[in-house]
C-alpha positions as CSV (number, residue, x, y, z in Angstrom):
1,M,-48.1,124.2,-20.8
2,A,-47.1,121.4,-18.6
3,T,-47.1,120.9,-14.8
4,S,-43.5,120.8,-13.7
5,D,-41.6,119.8,-10.6
6,G,-39.1,122.6,-11.2
7,V,-37.2,124.7,-13.8
8,V,-33.5,124.8,-14.4
9,V,-32.2,127.8,-16.4
10,S,-28.7,127.6,-17.6
11,G,-26.5,129.0,-20.2
12,H,-22.8,129.0,-21.3
13,S,-23.3,127.0,-24.5
14,H,-25.2,129.8,-26.2
15,R,-27.4,127.1,-27.8
16,P,-31.1,127.8,-27.2
17,R,-33.1,124.8,-26.0
18,S,-36.1,123.9,-23.9
19,E,-36.9,120.4,-22.9
20,E,-38.6,118.5,-20.1
21,R,-37.0,115.5,-18.5
22,G,-38.3,113.7,-15.5
23,G,-40.8,116.4,-14.7
24,V,-38.2,119.2,-14.7
25,L,-38.1,121.8,-17.4
26,Y,-34.6,122.6,-18.6
27,V,-34.1,125.9,-20.4
28,N,-31.1,127.5,-22.1
29,P,-32.2,130.9,-23.4
30,G,-29.2,131.1,-25.8
31,S,-27.5,134.5,-26.1
32,A,-28.9,138.0,-26.5
33,G,-25.5,139.4,-27.1
34,P,-23.3,139.5,-30.2
35,R,-23.8,136.5,-32.4
36,R,-21.4,133.6,-31.6
37,F,-20.6,130.5,-33.6
38,K,-23.4,131.2,-36.2
39,L,-26.0,130.5,-33.5
40,P,-29.2,132.6,-33.4
41,V,-29.5,135.6,-31.1
42,T,-32.2,134.5,-28.7
43,V,-33.9,135.0,-25.3
44,A,-36.4,132.8,-23.4
45,E,-39.8,133.6,-22.1
46,L,-41.2,131.6,-19.2
47,V,-44.9,131.6,-18.7
48,I,-46.0,130.4,-15.3
49,A,-49.7,129.7,-14.3
50,G,-50.1,128.0,-11.0
51,N,-48.1,124.8,-11.1
52,A,-47.8,124.9,-14.9
53,V,-44.8,126.4,-16.7
54,A,-43.9,126.7,-20.4
55,A,-40.8,128.1,-22.1
56,R,-40.7,129.8,-25.5
57,I,-37.4,130.6,-27.3
58,V,-37.6,134.0,-29.0
59,E,-35.2,134.9,-31.8
60,L,-34.3,138.5,-31.8
61,D,-34.0,140.5,-35.0
62,R,-30.5,141.9,-35.0
63,A,-30.7,143.7,-38.4
């Protein structure tokens, strides 16, 4: 878990990703809806403790 100056959550691309740049955590949770473009079906979990924040991408079982 890292101390962060902020978190930006965005979507649109359906590509799950979490990365920190310049003290800001950027999270794209992916897509929990129907599979698109052979990308995984995912959601993101944000864990916040004081000034620390971490993101975890969770792949959903769509069987």
